[in-house]
VMD Tcl script that builds the backbone (N, CA, C; Angstrom):
set m [mol new atoms 420]
animate dup $m
set s [atomselect $m all]
$s set {name element resname resid chain x y z} {
  {N N MET 1 A 152.745 80.549 120.430}
  {CA C MET 1 A 152.188 80.292 119.134}
  {C C MET 1 A 152.598 81.445 118.219}
  {N N LYS 2 A 153.275 81.133 117.229}
  {CA C LYS 2 A 153.801 82.129 116.318}
  {C C LYS 2 A 152.971 82.058 115.042}
  {N N GLY 3 A 152.213 83.159 114.749}
  {CA C GLY 3 A 151.385 83.192 113.561}
  {C C GLY 3 A 151.764 84.344 112.638}
  {N N LYS 4 A 151.131 84.327 111.518}
  {CA C LYS 4 A 151.430 85.322 110.502}
  {C C LYS 4 A 151.033 86.735 110.926}
  {N N TYR 5 A 149.935 86.888 111.721}
  {CA C TYR 5 A 149.415 88.218 112.082}
  {C C TYR 5 A 149.527 88.515 113.576}
  {N N ASN 6 A 150.330 87.835 114.283}
  {CA C ASN 6 A 150.460 88.050 115.731}
  {C C ASN 6 A 150.867 89.474 116.082}
  {N N ASP 7 A 151.603 90.131 115.214}
  {CA C ASP 7 A 152.064 91.479 115.527}
  {C C ASP 7 A 150.948 92.524 115.456}
  {N N ILE 8 A 149.838 92.262 114.775}
  {CA C ILE 8 A 148.755 93.248 114.657}
  {C C ILE 8 A 147.433 92.777 115.244}
  {N N ILE 9 A 147.361 91.551 115.672}
  {CA C ILE 9 A 146.087 90.978 116.119}
  {C C ILE 9 A 145.516 91.687 117.337}
  {N N ASP 10 A 146.306 92.207 118.226}
  {CA C ASP 10 A 145.815 92.834 119.443}
  {C C ASP 10 A 145.813 94.355 119.380}
  {N N LEU 11 A 146.064 94.950 118.225}
  {CA C LEU 11 A 146.052 96.410 118.097}
  {C C LEU 11 A 144.601 96.913 118.118}
  {N N PRO 12 A 144.337 98.138 118.621}
  {CA C PRO 12 A 142.969 98.695 118.623}
  {C C PRO 12 A 142.512 99.018 117.191}
  {N N HIS 13 A 141.198 99.001 117.008}
  {CA C HIS 13 A 140.603 99.308 115.700}
  {C C HIS 13 A 140.864 100.768 115.356}
  {N N HIS 14 A 141.244 101.030 114.124}
  {CA C HIS 14 A 141.543 102.393 113.687}
  {C C HIS 14 A 140.248 103.175 113.450}
  {N N VAL 15 A 140.166 104.384 114.012}
  {CA C VAL 15 A 139.030 105.278 113.799}
  {C C VAL 15 A 139.587 106.557 113.193}
  {N N SER 16 A 139.077 106.917 112.023}
  {CA C SER 16 A 139.577 108.097 111.314}
  {C C SER 16 A 139.153 109.381 112.022}
  {N N THR 17 A 140.031 110.321 112.055}
  {CA C THR 17 A 139.709 111.636 112.618}
  {C C THR 17 A 139.308 112.600 111.516}
  {N N LYS 18 A 139.526 112.224 110.260}
  {CA C LYS 18 A 139.252 113.113 109.126}
  {C C LYS 18 A 137.908 112.815 108.448}
  {N N ARG 19 A 137.438 111.611 108.503}
  {CA C ARG 19 A 136.199 111.238 107.814}
  {C C ARG 19 A 135.147 110.786 108.832}
  {N N PRO 20 A 133.863 111.166 108.586}
  {CA C PRO 20 A 132.805 110.729 109.517}
  {C C PRO 20 A 132.544 109.230 109.363}
  {N N ARG 21 A 132.053 108.652 110.424}
  {CA C ARG 21 A 131.763 107.218 110.427}
  {C C ARG 21 A 130.535 106.942 109.551}
  {N N MET 22 A 130.577 105.898 108.749}
  {CA C MET 22 A 129.473 105.539 107.865}
  {C C MET 22 A 128.324 104.960 108.687}
  {N N SER 23 A 127.090 105.390 108.345}
  {CA C SER 23 A 125.935 104.867 109.082}
  {C C SER 23 A 125.734 103.390 108.757}
  {N N MET 24 A 125.047 102.692 109.648}
  {CA C MET 24 A 124.790 101.260 109.456}
  {C C MET 24 A 123.946 101.026 108.197}
  {N N GLN 25 A 123.014 101.950 107.913}
  {CA C GLN 25 A 122.159 101.796 106.735}
  {C C GLN 25 A 122.987 101.927 105.453}
  {N N ASP 26 A 123.888 102.922 105.387}
  {CA C ASP 26 A 124.741 103.076 104.216}
  {C C ASP 26 A 125.692 101.900 104.073}
  {N N ARG 27 A 126.147 101.419 105.190}
  {CA C ARG 27 A 127.074 100.283 105.173}
  {C C ARG 27 A 126.358 99.027 104.655}
  {N N ALA 28 A 125.118 98.837 105.092}
  {CA C ALA 28 A 124.349 97.673 104.651}
  {C C ALA 28 A 123.993 97.781 103.169}
  {N N ALA 29 A 123.811 99.008 102.677}
  {CA C ALA 29 A 123.438 99.199 101.277}
  {C C ALA 29 A 124.532 98.707 100.333}
  {N N GLN 30 A 125.748 98.674 100.775}
  {CA C GLN 30 A 126.845 98.190 99.947}
  {C C GLN 30 A 126.659 96.721 99.576}
  {N N PHE 31 A 125.957 96.006 100.431}
  {CA C PHE 31 A 125.808 94.567 100.239}
  {C C PHE 31 A 124.416 94.174 99.748}
  {N N SER 32 A 123.601 95.165 99.385}
  {CA C SER 32 A 122.256 94.847 98.901}
  {C C SER 32 A 122.348 94.251 97.498}
  {N N PRO 33 A 121.327 93.481 97.106}
  {CA C PRO 33 A 121.374 92.843 95.792}
  {C C PRO 33 A 121.369 93.879 94.672}
  {N N PHE 34 A 122.033 93.575 93.609}
  {CA C PHE 34 A 122.124 94.455 92.462}
  {C C PHE 34 A 120.994 94.139 91.499}
  {N N ALA 35 A 120.247 95.167 91.099}
  {CA C ALA 35 A 119.163 94.986 90.138}
  {C C ALA 35 A 119.686 95.332 88.752}
  {N N ALA 36 A 120.027 94.312 87.985}
  {CA C ALA 36 A 120.586 94.531 86.657}
  {C C ALA 36 A 119.557 95.112 85.700}
  {N N LEU 37 A 118.290 94.766 85.890}
  {CA C LEU 37 A 117.224 95.267 85.021}
  {C C LEU 37 A 116.424 96.327 85.757}
  {N N THR 38 A 116.930 97.527 85.788}
  {CA C THR 38 A 116.213 98.583 86.498}
  {C C THR 38 A 114.910 98.888 85.767}
  {N N GLY 39 A 113.856 99.020 86.527}
  {CA C GLY 39 A 112.542 99.305 85.969}
  {C C GLY 39 A 111.758 98.068 85.576}
  {N N TYR 40 A 112.375 96.901 85.647}
  {CA C TYR 40 A 111.685 95.680 85.244}
  {C C TYR 40 A 110.490 95.394 86.144}
  {N N ASP 41 A 110.669 95.550 87.463}
  {CA C ASP 41 A 109.561 95.303 88.398}
  {C C ASP 41 A 108.393 96.238 88.117}
  {N N ALA 42 A 108.699 97.498 87.849}
  {CA C ALA 42 A 107.638 98.468 87.547}
  {C C ALA 42 A 106.922 98.101 86.252}
  {N N ALA 43 A 107.665 97.634 85.264}
  {CA C ALA 43 A 107.054 97.237 83.994}
  {C C ALA 43 A 106.146 96.025 84.173}
  {N N VAL 44 A 106.556 95.081 85.000}
  {CA C VAL 44 A 105.735 93.894 85.254}
  {C C VAL 44 A 104.452 94.290 85.981}
  {N N LYS 45 A 104.578 95.177 86.976}
  {CA C LYS 45 A 103.385 95.632 87.704}
  {C C LYS 45 A 102.436 96.393 86.783}
  {N N GLU 46 A 102.982 97.216 85.885}
  {CA C GLU 46 A 102.152 97.974 84.947}
  {C C GLU 46 A 101.420 97.032 83.995}
  {N N ALA 47 A 102.108 96.004 83.519}
  {CA C ALA 47 A 101.475 95.046 82.615}
  {C C ALA 47 A 100.387 94.249 83.327}
  {N N ALA 48 A 100.561 94.011 84.616}
  {CA C ALA 48 A 99.585 93.234 85.376}
  {C C ALA 48 A 98.384 94.068 85.811}
  {N N ARG 49 A 98.528 95.387 85.775}
  {CA C ARG 49 A 97.429 96.272 86.208}
  {C C ARG 49 A 96.274 96.158 85.220}
  {N N LEU 50 A 95.087 95.935 85.748}
  {CA C LEU 50 A 93.909 95.729 84.912}
  {C C LEU 50 A 93.226 97.047 84.593}
  {N N THR 51 A 92.693 97.127 83.396}
  {CA C THR 51 A 91.894 98.277 82.990}
  {C C THR 51 A 90.557 97.764 82.478}
  {N N ASP 52 A 89.561 98.618 82.514}
  {CA C ASP 52 A 88.241 98.272 82.000}
  {C C ASP 52 A 88.145 98.707 80.542}
  {N N SER 53 A 87.265 98.082 79.819}
  {CA C SER 53 A 86.995 98.527 78.452}
  {C C SER 53 A 85.744 99.398 78.472}
  {N N ARG 54 A 85.640 100.244 77.480}
  {CA C ARG 54 A 84.506 101.172 77.389}
  {C C ARG 54 A 83.226 100.401 77.074}
  {N N THR 55 A 82.161 100.720 77.793}
  {CA C THR 55 A 80.865 100.083 77.588}
  {C C THR 55 A 80.113 100.799 76.474}
  {N N GLU 56 A 79.615 100.031 75.527}
  {CA C GLU 56 A 78.801 100.596 74.456}
  {C C GLU 56 A 77.345 100.606 74.915}
  {N N LEU 57 A 76.728 101.772 74.859}
  {CA C LEU 57 A 75.340 101.912 75.292}
  {C C LEU 57 A 74.386 101.462 74.186}
  {N N SER 58 A 73.270 100.872 74.602}
  {CA C SER 58 A 72.232 100.474 73.644}
  {C C SER 58 A 71.491 101.732 73.188}
  {N N ASP 59 A 70.663 101.587 72.182}
  {CA C ASP 59 A 69.895 102.729 71.678}
  {C C ASP 59 A 68.976 103.299 72.747}
  {N N ASP 60 A 68.355 102.414 73.549}
  {CA C ASP 60 A 67.470 102.873 74.615}
  {C C ASP 60 A 68.248 103.643 75.684}
  {N N GLU 61 A 69.422 103.129 76.041}
  {CA C GLU 61 A 70.246 103.808 77.045}
  {C C GLU 61 A 70.738 105.163 76.524}
  {N N LEU 62 A 71.090 105.213 75.249}
  {CA C LEU 62 A 71.507 106.491 74.650}
  {C C LEU 62 A 70.361 107.493 74.630}
  {N N SER 63 A 69.175 107.005 74.370}
  {CA C SER 63 A 67.996 107.874 74.349}
  {C C SER 63 A 67.740 108.478 75.737}
  {N N ILE 64 A 67.839 107.647 76.772}
  {CA C ILE 64 A 67.644 108.127 78.149}
  {C C ILE 64 A 68.745 109.118 78.519}
  {N N LEU 65 A 69.974 108.832 78.126}
  {CA C LEU 65 A 71.086 109.730 78.422}
  {C C LEU 65 A 70.905 111.072 77.710}
  {N N ASN 66 A 70.431 111.054 76.465}
  {CA C ASN 66 A 70.177 112.304 75.732}
  {C C ASN 66 A 69.080 113.131 76.400}
  {N N ILE 67 A 68.050 112.464 76.928}
  {CA C ILE 67 A 66.980 113.171 77.652}
  {C C ILE 67 A 67.564 113.816 78.911}
  {N N LYS 68 A 68.422 113.082 79.610}
  {CA C LYS 68 A 69.051 113.626 80.815}
  {C C LYS 68 A 69.943 114.825 80.479}
  {N N PHE 69 A 70.660 114.740 79.367}
  {CA C PHE 69 A 71.475 115.884 78.934}
  {C C PHE 69 A 70.599 117.105 78.666}
  {N N GLN 70 A 69.473 116.887 78.013}
  {CA C GLN 70 A 68.569 118.005 77.708}
  {C C GLN 70 A 68.011 118.618 78.995}
  {N N ILE 71 A 67.628 117.785 79.949}
  {CA C ILE 71 A 67.144 118.297 81.241}
  {C C ILE 71 A 68.250 119.073 81.941}
  {N N LEU 72 A 69.474 118.546 81.886}
  {CA C LEU 72 A 70.615 119.230 82.498}
  {C C LEU 72 A 70.835 120.590 81.857}
  {N N LEU 73 A 70.788 120.653 80.520}
  {CA C LEU 73 A 70.974 121.927 79.820}
  {C C LEU 73 A 69.872 122.921 80.175}
  {N N ASP 74 A 68.655 122.423 80.352}
  {CA C ASP 74 A 67.522 123.297 80.698}
  {C C ASP 74 A 67.638 123.856 82.118}
  {N N HIS 75 A 68.374 123.156 83.005}
  {CA C HIS 75 A 68.474 123.565 84.406}
  {C C HIS 75 A 69.850 124.121 84.785}
  {N N LEU 76 A 70.684 124.479 83.818}
  {CA C LEU 76 A 72.029 124.961 84.116}
  {C C LEU 76 A 72.036 126.220 84.984}
  {N N ARG 77 A 71.061 127.093 84.799}
  {CA C ARG 77 A 71.019 128.336 85.596}
  {C C ARG 77 A 70.818 128.061 87.083}
  {N N GLU 78 A 70.208 126.927 87.388}
  {CA C GLU 78 A 69.957 126.569 88.785}
  {C C GLU 78 A 71.181 125.937 89.444}
  {N N LYS 79 A 72.262 125.788 88.692}
  {CA C LYS 79 A 73.499 125.156 89.169}
  {C C LYS 79 A 73.201 123.796 89.810}
  {N N PRO 80 A 72.760 122.845 88.995}
  {CA C PRO 80 A 72.364 121.535 89.534}
  {C C PRO 80 A 73.551 120.754 90.097}
  {N N ASN 81 A 73.280 120.043 91.165}
  {CA C ASN 81 A 74.263 119.160 91.778}
  {C C ASN 81 A 73.958 117.754 91.274}
  {N N VAL 82 A 74.823 117.239 90.424}
  {CA C VAL 82 A 74.578 115.942 89.803}
  {C C VAL 82 A 75.802 115.043 89.951}
  {N N SER 83 A 75.592 113.801 89.606}
  {CA C SER 83 A 76.644 112.801 89.681}
  {C C SER 83 A 76.833 112.208 88.293}
  {N N PHE 84 A 78.068 112.281 87.777}
  {CA C PHE 84 A 78.387 111.726 86.472}
  {C C PHE 84 A 79.200 110.447 86.659}
  {N N THR 85 A 78.818 109.410 85.955}
  {CA C THR 85 A 79.640 108.210 85.859}
  {C C THR 85 A 80.166 108.213 84.437}
  {N N TYR 86 A 81.501 108.285 84.311}
  {CA C TYR 86 A 82.088 108.410 82.986}
  {C C TYR 86 A 83.361 107.580 82.873}
  {N N PHE 87 A 83.740 107.329 81.632}
  {CA C PHE 87 A 84.931 106.531 81.337}
  {C C PHE 87 A 86.137 107.450 81.278}
  {N N LYS 88 A 87.139 107.116 82.082}
  {CA C LYS 88 A 88.378 107.897 82.084}
  {C C LYS 88 A 89.466 107.017 81.469}
  {N N PRO 89 A 89.935 107.370 80.259}
  {CA C PRO 89 A 90.956 106.537 79.604}
  {C C PRO 89 A 92.250 106.495 80.417}
  {N N ASP 90 A 92.916 105.348 80.360}
  {CA C ASP 90 A 94.191 105.184 81.044}
  {C C ASP 90 A 95.272 105.903 80.252}
  {N N GLU 91 A 96.192 106.540 80.955}
  {CA C GLU 91 A 97.236 107.317 80.292}
  {C C GLU 91 A 98.363 106.439 79.758}
  {N N LYS 92 A 98.502 105.215 80.277}
  {CA C LYS 92 A 99.650 104.397 79.922}
  {C C LYS 92 A 99.329 103.197 79.045}
  {N N LYS 93 A 98.075 102.753 79.041}
  {CA C LYS 93 A 97.738 101.570 78.256}
  {C C LYS 93 A 96.306 101.661 77.780}
  {N N SER 94 A 95.915 100.734 76.925}
  {CA C SER 94 A 94.556 100.771 76.389}
  {C C SER 94 A 93.556 100.455 77.498}
  {N N GLY 95 A 92.370 100.979 77.334}
  {CA C GLY 95 A 91.339 100.803 78.350}
  {C C GLY 95 A 91.303 101.988 79.289}
  {N N GLY 96 A 90.756 101.782 80.448}
  {CA C GLY 96 A 90.628 102.837 81.439}
  {C C GLY 96 A 89.794 102.353 82.601}
  {N N LYS 97 A 89.094 103.293 83.235}
  {CA C LYS 97 A 88.221 102.905 84.335}
  {C C LYS 97 A 87.028 103.847 84.385}
  {N N TYR 98 A 85.958 103.362 85.004}
  {CA C TYR 98 A 84.775 104.195 85.185}
  {C C TYR 98 A 84.883 104.918 86.521}
  {N N VAL 99 A 84.657 106.212 86.466}
  {CA C VAL 99 A 84.790 107.088 87.624}
  {C C VAL 99 A 83.456 107.786 87.844}
  {N N THR 100 A 83.100 107.998 89.102}
  {CA C THR 100 A 81.896 108.765 89.433}
  {C C THR 100 A 82.329 110.058 90.094}
  {N N LEU 101 A 81.831 111.167 89.558}
  {CA C LEU 101 A 82.158 112.492 90.078}
  {C C LEU 101 A 80.874 113.223 90.391}
  {N N ARG 102 A 80.782 113.723 91.612}
  {CA C ARG 102 A 79.591 114.465 92.027}
  {C C ARG 102 A 79.974 115.915 92.250}
  {N N GLY 103 A 79.133 116.810 91.784}
  {CA C GLY 103 A 79.402 118.225 91.971}
  {C C GLY 103 A 78.394 119.091 91.237}
  {N N ILE 104 A 78.661 120.375 91.272}
  {CA C ILE 104 A 77.787 121.357 90.628}
  {C C ILE 104 A 78.295 121.615 89.216}
  {N N VAL 105 A 77.380 121.573 88.256}
  {CA C VAL 105 A 77.736 121.805 86.866}
  {C C VAL 105 A 77.833 123.304 86.619}
  {N N LYS 106 A 78.966 123.732 86.093}
  {CA C LYS 106 A 79.204 125.146 85.798}
  {C C LYS 106 A 78.687 125.497 84.410}
  {N N LYS 107 A 79.061 124.678 83.425}
  {CA C LYS 107 A 78.560 124.912 82.064}
  {C C LYS 107 A 78.672 123.635 81.252}
  {N N ALA 108 A 77.960 123.633 80.140}
  {CA C ALA 108 A 78.016 122.517 79.198}
  {C C ALA 108 A 78.273 123.105 77.820}
  {N N ASP 109 A 79.375 122.728 77.216}
  {CA C ASP 109 A 79.750 123.215 75.893}
  {C C ASP 109 A 79.381 122.131 74.888}
  {N N THR 110 A 78.254 122.339 74.190}
  {CA C THR 110 A 77.782 121.316 73.247}
  {C C THR 110 A 78.634 121.286 71.987}
  {N N PHE 111 A 79.340 122.382 71.657}
  {CA C PHE 111 A 80.220 122.393 70.492}
  {C C PHE 111 A 81.470 121.543 70.753}
  {N N LYS 112 A 82.097 121.739 71.912}
  {CA C LYS 112 A 83.276 120.945 72.288}
  {C C LYS 112 A 82.882 119.612 72.916}
  {N N ARG 113 A 81.579 119.444 73.175}
  {CA C ARG 113 A 81.033 118.244 73.814}
  {C C ARG 113 A 81.714 117.976 75.145}
  {N N LEU 114 A 81.649 119.007 76.006}
  {CA C LEU 114 A 82.331 118.962 77.298}
  {C C LEU 114 A 81.439 119.552 78.378}
  {N N VAL 115 A 81.331 118.848 79.499}
  {CA C VAL 115 A 80.634 119.351 80.678}
  {C C VAL 115 A 81.709 119.828 81.644}
  {N N VAL 116 A 81.581 121.076 82.104}
  {CA C VAL 116 A 82.580 121.652 83.013}
  {C C VAL 116 A 81.938 121.797 84.387}
  {N N MET 117 A 82.602 121.225 85.376}
  {CA C MET 117 A 82.120 121.291 86.748}
  {C C MET 117 A 82.592 122.584 87.404}
  {N N GLN 118 A 82.067 122.889 88.586}
  {CA C GLN 118 A 82.417 124.110 89.302}
  {C C GLN 118 A 83.919 124.171 89.636}
  {N N ASP 119 A 84.542 123.010 89.847}
  {CA C ASP 119 A 85.982 122.980 90.150}
  {C C ASP 119 A 86.827 122.930 88.876}
  {N N ASP 120 A 86.213 123.239 87.726}
  {CA C ASP 120 A 86.851 123.288 86.400}
  {C C ASP 120 A 87.271 121.926 85.863}
  {N N THR 121 A 86.761 120.850 86.432}
  {CA C THR 121 A 86.991 119.523 85.879}
  {C C THR 121 A 86.142 119.377 84.627}
  {N N GLY 122 A 86.776 118.996 83.529}
  {CA C GLY 122 A 86.050 118.801 82.284}
  {C C GLY 122 A 85.749 117.332 82.058}
  {N N ILE 123 A 84.520 117.047 81.698}
  {CA C ILE 123 A 84.109 115.670 81.425}
  {C C ILE 123 A 83.612 115.608 79.985}
  {N N PRO 124 A 84.275 114.822 79.135}
  {CA C PRO 124 A 83.789 114.688 77.757}
  {C C PRO 124 A 82.409 114.022 77.726}
  {N N MET 125 A 81.491 114.648 77.019}
  {CA C MET 125 A 80.122 114.127 76.960}
  {C C MET 125 A 80.071 112.718 76.379}
  {N N ASP 126 A 80.959 112.427 75.440}
  {CA C ASP 126 A 80.939 111.117 74.795}
  {C C ASP 126 A 81.415 110.004 75.720}
  {N N ASP 127 A 82.053 110.356 76.841}
  {CA C ASP 127 A 82.545 109.356 77.787}
  {C C ASP 127 A 81.561 109.099 78.931}
  {N N ILE 128 A 80.485 109.874 78.998}
  {CA C ILE 128 A 79.530 109.755 80.108}
  {C C ILE 128 A 78.638 108.534 79.912}
  {N N LEU 129 A 78.552 107.734 80.962}
  {CA C LEU 129 A 77.730 106.527 80.952}
  {C C LEU 129 A 76.362 106.793 81.581}
  {N N ASP 130 A 76.359 107.622 82.650}
  {CA C ASP 130 A 75.101 107.897 83.349}
  {C C ASP 130 A 75.194 109.227 84.086}
  {N N ILE 131 A 74.048 109.862 84.266}
  {CA C ILE 131 A 73.941 111.100 85.040}
  {C C ILE 131 A 72.826 110.886 86.053}
  {N N GLU 132 A 73.093 111.223 87.303}
  {CA C GLU 132 A 72.082 111.094 88.347}
  {C C GLU 132 A 72.001 112.391 89.135}
  {N N GLY 133 A 70.824 112.669 89.642}
  {CA C GLY 133 A 70.622 113.845 90.462}
  {C C GLY 133 A 69.140 114.113 90.669}
  {N N GLU 134 A 68.853 115.074 91.539}
  {CA C GLU 134 A 67.457 115.373 91.873}
  {C C GLU 134 A 66.678 115.907 90.665}
  {N N ILE 135 A 67.350 116.574 89.732}
  {CA C ILE 135 A 66.624 117.156 88.597}
  {C C ILE 135 A 66.072 116.075 87.653}
  {N N PHE 136 A 66.494 114.830 87.817}
  {CA C PHE 136 A 66.032 113.753 86.947}
  {C C PHE 136 A 64.946 112.899 87.603}
  {N N GLU 137 A 64.445 113.300 88.752}
  {CA C GLU 137 A 63.426 112.508 89.461}
  {C C GLU 137 A 62.141 112.377 88.658}
  {N N SER 138 A 61.870 113.321 87.769}
  {CA C SER 138 A 60.641 113.259 86.974}
  {C C SER 138 A 60.686 112.115 85.957}
  {N N LEU 139 A 61.873 111.587 85.670}
  {CA C LEU 139 A 61.995 110.483 84.710}
  {C C LEU 139 A 61.594 109.139 85.295}
  {N N GLN 140 A 61.553 109.029 86.608}
  {CA C GLN 140 A 61.309 107.719 87.219}
  {C C GLN 140 A 59.895 107.493 87.590}
}
mol reanalyze $m
mol bondsrecalc $m
mol representation Tube
mol addrep $m
């Protein structure tokens, strides 16, 4: 049988002595699908990610929160261990989420309207939804 490639069909496979052999993973990557729109998947996931809207407190809830702030300010020297539930705005889109942080209060700056925790985490007073802790047991 005389064919076009009979002269080379039975030759051994060439292995280079100058270049290292390509790994199977790198070799397979050559044939992976091409993403023409880089970042599109990330943009779709970001758009689909849900955020919460800020809750507006009623006058009664604001009054209770102000009383709790006053009790907190009165007990700062005792380094109270309290739990804050506050709104943390999202960095990439409108809205955010409510976060609860528990710890010891280091100071409260009423001029900057900021509560600073012992680990130097700052919580804006205007974003606080609720404060809980043992120092507020007299309110219940």
